[in-house]
C-alpha distance (Angstrom), angle and dihedral (degrees) to the residues before:
residue distance angle dihedral
M1 . . .
N2 3.82 . .
T3 3.79 124.5 .
K4 3.81 95.6 -101.4
S5 3.79 91.5 52.1
V6 3.80 90.9 50.4
I7 3.81 91.2 49.9
K8 3.80 92.7 49.6
T9 3.79 92.2 46.1
N10 3.80 92.0 51.0
A11 3.80 92.2 47.1
I12 3.80 91.1 51.6
K13 3.80 90.3 49.7
V14 3.81 90.3 54.6
I15 3.79 92.6 48.7
D16 3.80 92.6 46.7
N17 3.80 91.1 48.0
E18 3.78 93.3 51.9
C19 3.81 94.5 41.9
N20 3.79 91.1 53.6
A21 3.79 91.6 47.4
I22 3.79 92.2 51.4
K23 3.81 91.9 48.8
N24 3.78 88.3 50.8
L25 3.82 90.8 57.4
A26 3.80 90.7 72.1
Q27 3.80 90.9 76.1
F28 3.80 89.4 59.9
I29 3.81 95.2 58.0
D30 3.79 96.0 103.8
D31 3.80 140.2 144.6
E32 3.79 90.5 -74.1
F33 3.79 89.9 58.5
A34 3.82 89.3 50.1
D35 3.81 90.8 47.6
A36 3.81 90.5 52.6
V37 3.81 91.8 50.8
E38 3.81 91.9 48.5
Y39 3.79 91.5 47.7
I40 3.81 92.0 54.0
Y41 3.79 90.8 44.5
N42 3.82 92.3 53.0
S43 3.80 95.8 41.7
K44 3.79 120.7 105.0
G45 3.78 95.6 -146.3
R46 3.76 139.3 63.3
V47 3.78 131.9 -84.6
I48 3.80 113.1 -106.9
V49 3.81 110.8 -159.7
T50 3.78 119.0 -163.9
G51 3.79 141.5 173.1
V52 3.80 143.2 129.8
G53 3.79 133.4 -114.1
K54 3.80 115.1 -4.6
S55 3.79 89.9 -10.2
A56 3.80 88.3 61.7
I57 3.79 89.6 55.9
I58 3.80 90.0 51.2
A59 3.80 88.2 48.1
T60 3.81 91.0 58.2
K61 3.80 89.9 52.0
I62 3.80 92.2 49.8
V63 3.80 89.8 49.2
A64 3.81 90.0 52.5
T65 3.80 91.6 49.6
L66 3.79 93.3 47.9
N67 3.80 92.7 48.6
S68 3.79 92.6 48.8
T69 3.81 92.8 50.4
G70 3.79 99.4 49.2
T71 3.81 104.7 -87.3
P72 3.83 112.7 111.6
A73 3.80 109.1 -130.5
V74 3.81 139.2 171.9
F75 3.80 130.5 -162.0
M76 3.81 117.7 -131.4
H77 3.80 119.3 -178.6
A78 3.80 108.9 -133.2
G79 3.80 91.9 -138.3
D80 3.79 93.0 51.7
A81 3.80 91.8 43.6
I82 3.79 92.4 67.7
H83 3.79 89.7 48.5
G84 3.77 99.2 55.7
D85 3.81 108.6 -56.4
L86 3.81 95.7 97.1
G87 3.79 84.9 97.1
T88 3.80 86.5 74.7
I89 3.80 88.5 78.0
L90 3.80 113.6 83.8
E91 3.78 126.7 -162.7
D92 3.82 97.5 -96.4
D93 3.79 97.3 40.1
V94 3.80 125.8 116.2
V95 3.80 117.4 -139.8
I96 3.80 124.0 -143.8
C97 3.81 113.3 -164.8
I98 3.80 116.7 -164.3
S99 3.80 120.7 -160.6
K100 3.79 130.3 141.0
S101 3.80 94.5 -150.3
G102 3.78 96.1 28.2
N103 3.80 87.4 -146.5
T104 3.81 104.9 85.5
A105 3.78 115.6 137.6
E106 3.80 94.9 -117.7
I107 3.81 92.4 51.0
K108 3.80 91.4 49.3
V109 3.78 90.0 53.9
L110 3.79 96.6 40.9
V111 3.81 102.5 46.3
P112 3.84 97.2 61.9
F113 3.81 90.2 53.2
I114 3.81 91.2 51.5
K115 3.80 90.7 48.7
E116 3.80 90.4 56.9
G117 3.78 86.9 70.6
P118 3.82 132.5 56.8
N119 3.81 95.1 -96.5
K120 3.78 121.9 120.3
I121 3.81 118.1 -134.0
I122 3.79 123.8 -139.6
A123 3.80 113.7 -165.1
I124 3.80 123.8 -152.4
T125 3.78 102.7 -167.7
S126 3.79 144.3 139.7
N127 3.79 92.7 -138.3
K128 3.80 116.9 67.4
K129 3.81 90.4 -177.1
S130 3.79 94.2 55.0
F131 3.80 128.0 113.5
L132 3.82 90.2 -106.1
A133 3.80 93.6 50.5
Q134 3.79 92.3 48.6
Q135 3.80 92.1 50.9
A136 3.81 97.7 42.0
D137 3.79 124.7 98.7
F138 3.82 91.2 -144.9
I139 3.80 129.4 22.4
L140 3.80 122.8 -152.3
N141 3.77 103.6 -165.8
A142 3.81 111.3 -139.2
H143 3.79 95.1 168.5
V144 3.81 119.3 165.4
E145 3.79 126.4 -174.7
K146 3.79 94.7 -140.0
E147 3.76 143.3 -14.7
A148 3.79 121.8 -102.7
C149 3.80 86.0 -120.1
P150 3.83 107.0 102.2
H151 3.80 89.1 -131.9
N152 3.83 91.1 49.8
L153 3.80 88.7 -125.4
A154 3.82 114.2 97.6
P155 3.84 110.9 79.8
T156 3.80 102.7 -112.2
T157 3.79 115.8 121.9
S158 3.79 91.2 28.8
T159 3.81 93.5 56.0
T160 3.80 90.2 46.7
A161 3.80 88.9 53.7
Q162 3.81 91.1 49.1
M163 3.79 91.1 51.4
V164 3.79 93.3 47.9
M165 3.79 91.0 49.8
G166 3.81 88.8 51.0
D167 3.79 90.7 49.8
A168 3.80 90.4 50.8
L169 3.79 89.6 51.4
A170 3.81 93.3 48.5
I171 3.79 95.5 47.5
C172 3.80 92.7 47.3
L173 3.79 88.1 54.1
L174 3.81 90.1 46.9
E175 3.79 90.0 54.5
L176 3.81 92.9 47.6
R177 3.80 90.6 51.5
G178 3.80 93.1 48.5
F179 3.79 86.7 -125.8
S180 3.83 106.2 -171.2
S181 3.79 135.1 -161.4
K182 3.82 87.7 -101.6
D183 3.80 89.5 56.0
F184 3.78 88.9 47.0
A185 3.80 90.5 54.4
K186 3.81 90.7 56.1
Y187 3.79 89.6 60.1
H188 3.83 94.8 41.9
P189 3.82 105.9 44.4
G190 3.79 93.3 144.0
G191 3.76 131.8 64.9
A192 3.77 131.9 23.3
L193 3.80 94.1 -59.3
G194 3.78 93.7 56.5
K195 3.78 93.0 43.7
K196 3.79 91.6 55.2
L197 3.80 87.8 56.9
Y198 3.80 100.9 44.3
L199 3.83 113.7 10.9
R200 3.79 109.8 107.9
V201 3.76 132.1 -161.2
K202 3.80 92.1 -111.9
D203 3.80 90.8 58.0
I204 3.79 90.0 59.6
A205 3.80 99.2 37.3
A206 3.80 92.1 50.7
A207 3.81 89.9 61.5
N208 3.82 94.3 49.8
F209 3.77 131.8 79.9
K210 3.80 113.5 -95.5
P211 3.82 109.3 -132.0
Q212 3.81 111.0 -160.7
V213 3.80 137.4 159.8
D214 3.80 136.6 171.7
A215 3.78 120.3 -110.2
D216 3.82 92.0 -109.1
A217 3.82 94.3 48.6
D218 3.79 113.5 131.3
V219 3.78 111.7 -103.9
R220 3.80 89.9 -120.2
D221 3.79 89.3 60.0
V222 3.79 88.4 49.2
I223 3.82 90.6 54.9
V224 3.80 91.2 48.5
E225 3.81 91.7 48.9
I226 3.80 92.6 51.4
S227 3.80 91.3 45.6
E228 3.80 96.8 47.0
K229 3.79 97.5 42.8
L230 3.83 92.8 51.0
M231 3.81 95.7 -145.6
G232 3.81 98.9 110.8
V233 3.81 90.4 -123.2
T234 3.75 143.6 54.3
A235 3.77 129.3 -150.2
V236 3.79 117.5 -125.6
T237 3.80 108.2 -142.1
E238 3.76 143.1 -178.6
N239 3.81 116.3 -162.0
N240 3.81 85.9 -12.0
K241 3.79 91.9 -58.7
I242 3.79 117.9 123.9
I243 3.80 113.4 -112.5
G244 3.78 99.0 160.1
I245 3.78 149.4 -19.2
V246 3.79 135.2 -122.8
T247 3.80 117.5 -157.9
D248 3.78 130.5 -169.8
G249 3.81 85.0 -107.6
D250 3.81 89.0 59.1
I251 3.79 88.8 53.1
R252 3.80 92.4 52.6
R253 3.79 91.7 48.4
M254 3.79 90.3 49.2
L255 3.80 92.1 52.7
R256 3.80 90.7 51.2
K257 3.79 92.2 47.5
Y258 3.82 101.6 44.5
D259 3.79 127.7 50.2
N260 3.78 89.6 -169.2
I261 3.83 118.5 37.2
S262 3.78 93.8 -179.9
G263 3.77 110.3 128.4
L264 3.82 96.1 16.7
K265 3.79 116.0 135.3
A266 3.78 134.0 -158.5
M267 3.80 89.6 -103.8
D268 3.81 90.1 58.9
I269 3.80 95.1 61.1
M270 3.80 104.8 24.3
S271 3.78 125.4 111.1
V272 3.78 113.0 -126.5
N273 3.82 125.1 -139.7
P274 3.82 95.2 25.6
K275 3.79 121.0 -170.9
T276 3.80 109.6 -90.3
V277 3.78 135.9 178.5
N278 3.75 134.3 -155.9
A279 3.79 114.0 -105.7
D280 3.81 91.8 -127.4
I281 3.81 99.0 59.4
L282 3.80 121.1 102.7
A283 3.79 116.6 -91.7
V284 3.80 90.1 -126.4
D285 3.82 89.1 59.2
A286 3.81 89.9 51.7
L287 3.79 87.7 53.6
D288 3.81 89.5 55.5
I289 3.81 89.6 53.6
M290 3.81 91.6 50.0
D291 3.77 89.9 49.5
E292 3.81 93.2 47.5
F293 3.81 94.1 52.6
G294 3.80 98.1 32.1
I295 3.81 94.9 -122.0
S296 3.79 132.9 136.9
Q297 3.80 101.6 -151.6
L298 3.76 137.5 42.4
L299 3.77 129.3 -163.7
V300 3.79 112.3 -130.8
E301 3.79 127.0 -140.2
K302 3.78 132.2 -168.4
N303 3.79 120.7 -172.7
N304 3.83 87.9 -10.3
Q305 3.79 90.2 -59.0
Y306 3.79 126.9 116.2
Y307 3.81 108.2 -97.5
G308 3.80 106.1 170.1
V309 3.80 146.1 -83.1
I310 3.78 135.9 -71.4
H311 3.79 123.3 -160.4
I312 3.79 128.6 -157.1
H313 3.80 87.1 -118.6
D314 3.82 87.5 64.5
L315 3.79 89.9 57.7
I316 3.79 92.0 47.5
K317 3.80 90.1 50.2
E318 3.80 91.2 50.8
G319 3.80 91.6 49.8
I320 3.80 93.5 -115.3
L321 3.80 92.1 123.6
C-alpha cells in the first residue's frame, strides 16, 4: 500500500471512529440531561465552564456557543481557579466541569471549593464513577469507547464528544428561550454571518452613487450618467418614480443597432418594468432575487420612490455572497 493510500485509510478510520462515538451519545440523552438544561434555563446567573488541558479548550468553545445563543457564559481555567480565579463564580452561577476521566488533580482540588458555595455543578465526563461524577449535581455522560489516536492516548474522540454534548446543551437552551434569528443577529453584528441577518438593501444603496435620468434625456447624457455613477445602469424616472432602466448592455445593443444615435432618448432604449426591491428588505434576500433572474443590479425603491441601486459586487464586498 502506498503512502497516500495509508494516509487516506487512517483519516477515514478517525472519521468513522468519531462518527460512531457521536451517534452513541444519543443513548445518554436522558432525564438528567433534561434536568440540567432546565436548571440552567431557570437560573438567574451565568454558566461558568471549566476544565484543564484539551477539555479547557473545549470549554472555551462551549462558552462561545452559549454566549452567541443567548446564555451568558464565562470560561474559567480549572488550574487558575485554585490560584485566585474562584472569584469568577458568583452566587447564582451554574458551573460546568469538563473532564474525560473526572479524576484530574485540578478537578479534585477545585470541586470541593465550589461545593462549599450554593452553586450547582454539571459534569461532562466519560467516567460516571469518577470523583467529578460523584460530586456533581448533574452528569452529562460523554462516554467514548476509545480515542481516534491509535494508542488510545491523545484526546481526540473524547473532546469531540464533549463538544457535541455542549452543542446539544446550548441548542436546547436556545429552543427553550425562543431565541430567533433576530436575536442571533444582535450577538453577531460583525462578519458575513451577522450581515446576512441584519444588513439591509438601504444600507448598501445609501453608500452608492444614484444614477438617474429623465425619459427624454439624450442618449449621450444616459451614457455619461452610467459611466460616471459606476453602477453599470441608470434608472429612468418621472417625478422620482421608476419607469424604466438602461443598462450598459442596452447601450451596447443600441450601438450595434443604430449607425446614428443622434436624437435618441432614454425612453427609446430603456427596458420597462425593471426588477426592483424595497429598501427595507435584507441584502441576502436581494441576492436571491438577483440569482433567480440572473441579473447583477437591482433598482431600489422606498415608499414608491426611487432610492438607488445595488450591485452584486456590493454583496460580494460585504461578504453576503
